[in-house]
N, C-alpha and C positions, 0 to 999 in steps of 0.2 A: 392136475388141471391148472390152468394159467390164472393168477390173480385177475379179477375184473379190470383192474386200473391198467394192466398191460393188455389183455387181450381185446378188451372194448374198443381201445383207441387204435387198434391195427386193423385195416381193411382185410377182408377175408377173400382168399380165392376158393374155387370148388374143391381143389385137393385139399386145402387146410380145413374147410368145413367137413369133409368126409373123415378127416384125422381125428377133428373133435368129437364126431359121432361115436367113432370107435373108442376114444378114451373116455367118453362120458357114460356110455352105456345107458343113456336116459331113455331113448326111444328110436331103437333101430329101424323101425318102419318109416320114421319121419323122413321126408325128402331132403335134399340137400337145400333147395330153395326155401323150405318151411324153416329149416334150421337156421339159414342165414337171417330170415325175417325176424326170427326169435331172438337171435344173438343181437341184431340192431335194435330191437325193441328194448332189450335188457339194457343195452349199453346206453340208449337215450335215457332210459329211467334213472340208471345210475349216475349219469353225466348231470340230470336234473338234480339229483339228490347231493352231487358234490358240490354243485354251485351254491344250493342252500346251505350246505354245511360251511362252505367258504364264507358266505355272507354272514352266518353267525359267528364264525371266528374273527371276521373283520370288525363286527359289532363289539365283540369283546375286546378286540385290540383298541378299537376306538374309545371304549369305555376306559380302559387304562390309561390311554393317553390323555383323555380329559382330566382324571383323577391326578395324573402327573403335573400337567398345567397348572391345576388348581394348587396344587402343593407347593411347586416351585415358584409361582408368581405370587401368591398371596401369603405364603409361609405361615400356613395355619391349618388346623385339622379341618377336613371337609365337614360341613355342618349337614344336617338333614335336608335344609332348604337347598343346598348346593347339589345334593344327590337328587333331588327332585328335579332340580333344572337340568341335570345331566340326563335323566331318564327321559324328561320331556322332549330334549334334543334328539335322543336316540329314537324316539316314537315317530319323529318326522321322516325317518327313512324306511318307510314301510316296503312298498313294491318297487319303487322307481330307483333301479340300479344306478342310472346315470346321475341322479340327483344326489344321491348320498356320497357316490364317488367324488362328485364335483365339491360337494361341501367338505368331505374328507381333505381334498386337496387344498381347500382353503384354510382349514386348520393346520396342515402341514406347513402352509406358507406362513402362518401365524406363529407356529413353532419355531421355524428358521428365523423369522424376525426377532424373537425373543432370544434365542440362543446365539445367533450371528448378527444381530442388529447392529452392535458397534462397528464390527468388521465391515459390514456392507457401508455403513455410513463413512467409514475410513476411507474405503476406495471411491466413494463419491467425492469427499473432500479433495482426495489426491488428484482427481480428474479435473476438478474446478480450479485447483491451484496450478496443475499442469497447463491448463489453458491460459490462465494469467501469465505464466512464465513464457510462455510462447509469445504472447503480446509483448512482454518486456524486452524479449530478445530482439524482436522487431524493431521496438523503439530505440533500443541500444545501438543495433546496427545502423538504424537510420541517422541517429546521432553522430556516429563515427563517420558515416559517409559524408553529412554535412560538413563536419570540422574539416576532413581532408579537402572537400572541394573548394571550400571558402579560403583556405591556406593557399591551394594552387591558384584561385583566381586573384587573391590580394597580394600574397608574398611573392609570387613568381619564383618559386625554388628552382635551382638548376637540378635537383634530384627529387625522386619521389618522395614525399614527406610521410607516406603511410607507416613505415617502420618506427619513424620517431613519435607519431601520434599514437600508436599501440603502446609504445614504451611509455608515453606520458599518461595513458589511461590507467596504467598500473601503479602510479605514484601513490605515496601514502605519507602520512605525517604523524609522528610519535610525539604525544604530548609529554612534558616534563613531569619528573616525579611530583606527587603531591603529599607524600607522607611528611615531608618537612615543609610547612607553607611558607616558610621565610623567604621571599623574593620569588615566589612561584610565578607572580604576574610578569616579571620582568623576564625570567626564563622563557615563558610562553610567548612574550612579545618577540624574543629574539628567534625562537623557532618559527614564528609567523613571517618575520623579516626574511629570513634565509629562504623560507618556502616561496615568498612572493618574488625574491630576486632570482631564484632558481627557475621558476615559471616563466618569467620575463625573458630570461637568457635563452631558454628552450624556443620560445615563440620567435625570437629574433633569429635563430638558427634554422628554424623551420620556414620563416618568411622573411627573408632578407630584405626585400623591397617595401616592407610595411613602415609606415611612420609611427609615431608614438601613440597617436590616438588608435590606430589599426592595430597596434601590438597589443594594447589594453583590450580592445574588442575581441581579437583573436584569443586571448588569454581566458577571457569570460566563456567564450565559446567552448575551448578545451575543457574548462572546469565544469560546465554543464554537461559535457559529453562524459567526463570523468565521474561525475555524479550518477548519470544512468548506468554506466558500467558497474559501478559499486553497489547500486540497488539490485540490479540484475544478479550480480554474483552471491550477494548476501541471500536473497530468496531462493536462488537454485541451491545454495548450500543447505539450507534448512529443508527445502523440498526433498532433497536426496537423503538427508539424515533421517527424515520422517518415513520416507519410503523405505530405506534399508533397516530402520529398527521397528517399523510399523507402529510407531508411538502416536497413540490417539490424540494426546495433548499437544505434541508439536505440530502435528497437521491441522488440529482443530484451531490453535492460535493463529497459525499461518493463514488459514482460510478466512478467519475473522478479520485480519487486518488487511488483506489484499485489495478491499475497495479504495482505502486510504492511501496504500502504497501506489496503486494505479494512478490515482489523481495527481500524486506528487510526481510521479514519472512522466505523466501526460503534461504537466505545469513545465518541467525541465525540457521536454520536447519543444514546447512552445519558445521558452527561453532560448534554444539554440538558434531558432530563425532571428528572434529579435537581436541577439548579440551579433550574429553573422552579417545584419543589414544595419547595424548600428541604431535600432530604434529604441525610444525611451520605454522603460518597463515600469511596472507598478511601484517597485522599491524605490524608485527616484522621486516620490511624491514631495519628500522633504527638500531634496535638491531642487526640485522645481520650484518650491516656494521661495527658497533662498535666492534663486536666480530671477524670480520677478522682482523681489525687493531690491537687489543690488544692479538691476539693469540701468545702464547710463551713468554709473559712478566708478571711480578709479578703483582698481583691483590690485592688490599685492600678494605675494605669496608669503605664507606665514609658517607653514610646516610642510611636510612632505606632501606634495599633490593637494594642497589646501589653499584656495585663495580667499581673501577676506576684503570687504569694502565697508567704508565708513559712511553710514547712510542717517541723514536725520529724519526722525520719526516721531511726529506729535510732540516736537520741541525737546526730544531727547536725542543723544547721541548712540546710535545702533552700529555694532559691529556685526556684520553680517557675513556668514561664512559657509562655504560648501566645497565638495570635491571637486578638483579641476577637471571640467568637461571638455569637450562632449565624449571622450573616450569612456569606456567602462572602467569606473574607478570608485572606490570607497574612501580610500586614503585613510588618514589618522584625525579624526575630527577631535578625539580627546586631548591629543597633544597641543592642537591649536587653540583649544579653548583654555587649557592650561597656561599656555604662553600669553594670551590676551589678559587673563586675570593677573599673571605676575608683572606684565608691562604697565598695568594700571595700578599696580600695588594693592591689589584685591578691592579696589574701590568700584566695585560692580554692583549696581542696585538690584540687578536681576538677570538671570539667563533663562532663555526660551529655546528649547529643543523640539524641532520638528521631525516627526519620522513616521514611516508607515507602520502598521501594527496589524496583526492577524485579527480578523473579526469572528465573533461567534456566528454560528448558524442562526438564521433569523434577522441578523443585523444586515443593513444595506450597505453595499460597496460605495465608499466615498464619504461615510459619515465622518464627522470631525468631532473630537472628544478631548477634553482637557483633564490635566492631572498634576501630580507632583512627582518628580524624579528625572533621573539621567535616562532619557528614552534613546539609548544607542545599543543596538543589538550585536550580534557577533560572539565571538569567544569572550568577552568581558573585559579585555586589557584597555580599550578606550573609555569604557564606563568607569573602571577603577580609577584612571587618571583625573577625570573630572570630579569623581566623589572625593579624592584626597584634597583636591585644591579647594572644593566647596567646604569641606570640613575646617580646612587651614584658616580661610578667610570668612567663613559664615556667610556665605553667598546663597541667597535662596534661588531655588531652580524650579522651573514650570515646564511641563511637557504638554504638547499638542500632537495628536495621533490622527492619521488619515487611515480609517479602517479599510481592510481588503483581504481578500481569500488568498491562500498560499498559490493558487493558481494566477492570481492577479498580481501577485508580487514579483513573478519572474517572467510574466508574459507581457507582451506590448501592451502599453498603457491605456486603459480604457477611458472614455468620455467623461464616465462619473468621477474618476480620480483626478483628471485634469481640471474639471471644474470645481473638485473640492479646495484646489489651491487658493482660490480667491476667498473662499469661506475661512480657510485657515489664517490668510492674510487679515481679514477682519477681526478674527480671535486674538490675533498677535497685537493689533493696534488697540484693542480694547483693554487687553491685559497690561499693556504698557501705561495707558491712560489711568487704570484703576491701581496698579501696584507700584507705579513710580511717580517722582515728581518732575517737573520741567528741569531740564539740565542735568539730569542723571544719565549715567552710562549703561546700557545693556548690551548683551550677547545674545545674536539670533543665530542658531546653528541649524542648518538644513542637512540632514542625514539621509544617507541612502546612494544606492548607486547612480552615478550621474552619467550614464550611457545616453547618448542622444540630446543631452541637456547642456547647453553651454553657460556662459556667465556674462 
């Protein structure tokens, strides 16, 4: 006789039903139709029985699953109260098969989130970083396009500058070894000088028709495009490394810093357009203050790309200096201040340095603050020169900063920063009145990129 689990699930023909009668010898007088009805009835009862058995088995498995989750998530012995809660949960699944299957699926999803939650989160972070990486690539490509079109428009090159631009975007600078600190500042200065000269030579080859001011602007444009290219390549490196190793910590840190990276990249994208059109940027706030002070007075060159004017302020003699504009230029203000101190044999009553500075979140753009120290950014070479001279001649130094965001520093100058220049001038005059005497000599240095700002 066939086991019920096989025979009951197989439709019967009349011939098969007759064979079953002969094999079972149960009731030879029973007709084929009655036998088929009996078999179908028995099959239906057995199927219902199997469903009930399956339901019991699933409940048992569900109980074991709950116990497993309790042990591994709480890492403790299951108490009687926990068992009561489990029994209570199981009692909810009376006769509604769909409801307890749905609830079981929820618990399966919960178990997956416990066992594979980190892996799922890893892929979510990867997708977020990948989206930001695509945006970075578009920004990088747009910066490259602007640089090439600006060179073609201004420089009038005979050949296509695309190859030279692509080569420029891969330039790098190796800082001098710092294991032996002796003369490391002068080594760094030499490296930076060589870099600056190399960049200018490359720009002249790309744009032979550009004048000095345009060469400086094009150099700044290419440097902004170079920065975008470097940001994109670094983020891509860590993204691919995290994807290859499936390292949670690499991807997690990358995803956390992406908002700040994107802000910086968008700021450089804005800087590209400002440099291409020669517009003043937020970093030129200090240069703008100096330009306002020296306007109408005789200027002379004192150091590389630095101009200085002798201006009478509040009965004192003030040497006001800034980078030579209106081309994009930072020059060497530290060297100029050092030379002015030496020209006057150290008889300087005070030095006032004005520069743009990054604001903290919550502070307003264009706020002016006073402090002590050499407010010169960059790699530190120019700041070092000034500090050495201050130490030698014991000259007091004051700093005035104009606060702005990183995006404001390299973007076209905002109205708040422009108006802050007048506030800074009032601060300078008050400092001169309070910290010096009539007839004294002071140095006022406006620090920053002087693109779009003359003298």
